[in-house]
N, C-alpha and C positions, 0 to 999 in steps of 0.2 A: 341136623347136618353143622358140623364144626367147621368154622372159617379161621383160619390162620392167619394172623397179620402179614401182609406183603406189600411193600411199597410198589415191587415190580408188577405185582397185578393190577394194583389200583392205578398205576401209571397205564396199563393195557387198556382198561376198561375207560378210562378217562380219553383215551386217544379215539375210542368210538365216540365219546360224547363232542370232542372236538371237530371230528369229521363231519359228523351229522349236522352240528351248528354251523359249519361252513356251508354245506348243502343249503341250509334252510335259509341263510342270507342271500345266496344266489337265487333260490327259489322264492323267497318272499320279496326280492326286488321285483321280480317278474309277475308276480301274482297281485301284488298292490297295484298295480298297473290299471286294474279293473275293480277291485274288492275293497272295501272298508275293512279295518283290521279287526273290529268286533265280529264279522262275517268269517273272515279268515280264520281268527283264533276258535270261533265255534266249530268250522268245518273240521279244523284239526283235530279238536277233541274227540268230536262224534265219530269220525272216520276212523282216529286213532282207537276209539272204544271196539269197533268192529274189529279192526285188525288184531287188536288183542283177544278176541273172543276165542280162536282156537287154542291159544296158550292157557286160557283160563279153564275152558273144558278140559284139556290134557291135565290139568293141575289139580282137578276135582270139581269142577264147575263152578258157578257163582256162589254156593254155599261154602266154599272153601277160601272165598275172597273176604268173608266177615272178618271184622278188625275189632280189637277191643280197645282200641283208640280213637273213635269217631271224632272225637272234639279236635285231637292233633291233626287228623287226616284233614278236616275243613279247615282248622287255621292254616295248614301248610299251603292248601290249594286256592284259599282265599288271598292269602298273602302273594303267591306268586301270581295270580290273575290280575291283581291290582298293581304289582310291579310292572308287569308287563305293559298295561295299561299305561302307567304312568311314565315309562320309559318313551311309549310313542308318542305321548301327548308332549314331554318335554322337547322333543325333535321339532314341534312346531313352534316352539318359544325361544330356544337358545340355538345356537351352532352344533352341530353333530359332535365337534369334537370336544366340546365342553361335556356334552352328554356323555359320551364314552368316557372321556376321564373320571367323571364323577362315578359312573357305573362300576368302573373298576377299583372304587374303594370298597365294593361289596366283600372282598376277601377280609377286609380289617373287621367289619361288621361280624362276619362270618366267625371269625376267630374269636373275637370278644364273646359272642354269644355261645359259643362250642364251650369256652373255658369257663364261661360263668355259670352255664347250664346244664352243660354234659361233663364237665370235669375234666375236659381234656387240657395237657399242659403246653405251655408256650416256653419255647427255647431259643436260642441264639440264631438256630439255623432258620426255623420258621419265621421269626421276625426279620430276618435279613432277606428271606425269600419274596416276603410282603414287599419289604422296601424296595428291592431291586426291582420287581415286577411294577411296582406303582411307578417309579422313575422312567422305566422302560415305556410304559402306556404313556406318560405324559411326555417323552420325547417323540412318541410316533404320532400322536393328537395334537401335540402342541396347543392347548388350550389358551385363549386370550385372557388376559387378567382384567376382571372388570366387578364392580359391585355386585353383591346378590340379587336377585331378581325372582318372581315366583318360578320361572323355568328351572332354575338352579336349585330351589329347594324342593321341586317336584322331583327332578332328576336323583337328587339325594335321598328324598324318601323313599323312591323306587329301588336305590342301591341298599337302604337298610332293610326294606322288605324281602330283596333277593337274598340278603344274608340270612335273615329270620327262615326264609324258606329252606335253605341249604342246611340250617342248623338244626331245623325241625325233620327234614329228612333221615340226618344222621342218628337222631333221636328214634325215629321211627325203624330203622334198620334193626333195631334191637330187639324187636317185636314181630315184625310184619317182613314178609320175602318181599324182593325187588317187584316181583310180578304184582303182588298186592298193593304196593304203592302207587304204581303207574295206574293199574285198574282205578283206583279212588281217585286219581289225577283226572281221569279222563272222564269219570261219571260227575265229580263235583264241579269241574270247569265246563262242562258241557251245560249242566243244569245253571250254572251261575252266569253263564253268558248268553243263554238262549234268547231271551226277552230283547236285549239291546241288539242282538245279531238280527232277529226277525225284523227289527225298527227299520233297519239299512239294508235289507236283503234286496240282491239283484241275483239273475241266474248266471253263474259264470260260462263263459265260452267254452268249447272243446278243449282249446290250447291251454286256457286256465286250469281246467279242470287236472291235467296232468300235473302241473306244479301243484296243486292242491294236494294231491295225494302224495306226492313226494315231502311236502311239509308235514302232511300227518303222520306218516311213516318215521320220519327222523324226529318230528317233534315228540313222539310217545317213545321210540326205543332211545332217543339221546337220555333221556330222563333214566330209562331203565340201565343204561350204561353207569349213569352218575350214581344211582343207587347203587349198582353192584361195587363201584369204586369205594363207596363208603362202608363197605363189608370189610375192605381190607387195609383201610388206613383212616388216621383222624381225618375230620373235615379241613382242620389247619394245614395237613399236607395235601389233600386232594384238591382244593379250591384253588391254591396258588397256580396250578398247571393250566387251570382256564385262562390265564394271561396269555397262553400262547395263541389264544383265538383271535387277538389283535393282528401280529405279523402274518399269521396264515391267512387271515381275510385279506390284508395288503397285498400278499402274494397271488390269491385269486383275483383281486382286482387289477393287477397287473397282466397276468395270463388271458382273462377273459376280456376286459376292458380297457386294455392299455393303460390302467392307472399307475404311473411311474412310481418306483420305491427311491427314496432320497437317501442318503448318508445318515440323517437321522433316525430315519426309519429303520435303516438296517442297524445301527448302534441300539437301538431302543429294543429290537428283536434279540441281539446278542445279550442285552441285560437281562430281558426276560427268560432267556434259555438258561443264563447262569444261575438266576434265582431258583428257578425249579430245580436243576442238577443240585444245586447245594442244598435244597429242601429234602431230595430223594435221599442223598447222602448223609444227611446230618441226623446223629442219634436222637430218638424220640421214645416216649413211652409207649409200648405197645397197647393198642386198644384191647379191650376184653375179647375173648372168643365168643362168637354169637352163634347161638343154636337158632336155627330157622330153616325152613325147606327151601329148594331151589326154586 
């Protein structure tokens, strides 16, 4: 089935990604009151696998999930899993503002990797979108200026791995369906994280199980939305839309936890939105049409 390049459709799918990550941030804040991150990530992947099973069976069963690029599937998921661990570990070493600011260098690494390995073109609009987004994020989180330390290096490594993961997803969409990509994400990450999860295992309370199910659903299908967005636009167009996650999270914090939004936060959000609008309106080389199953 041919997919015609469309920035509008990519933006719609990315809105699903953003909404579900916002929900994960809230649910994760509640679930980690009781659970270790290793266990939470394992439950997310294993329950997400069970949630995918009806879609897998409808698409032809497990045999239809066979991939011709197992090494890239493994590489993508190991990169993503390690990046998640690095991000959480960095939170224990440096202020959260610095972690988030460094994390949002991820689109730079994605753009570089996509241009270098996928042949995507960089133009003025894409570069300005990335720059405006980074400036906006820095205005919101306002990281302190300090000498490099291990926490900063770990956060930077996580950002690079997140960028590599996104670039590999874009490459995988050329041959594998979105469902197949997410199927292998749940399988590989469940296997990769099983031993450390068992080591720290505690049985969640009934209340926390509810949050776990929410995280499993959003953690699985948010990546489905991202993979679908990649079908309709270059990674260098899709990824900068993720900058909106910062002001949206700030808004949720204000509504749910009474966290105040100051003037710099509002200005940063405006810059992020401006960068994304510029990116969506700027001319770009259309990605090739992709033949793949739904």
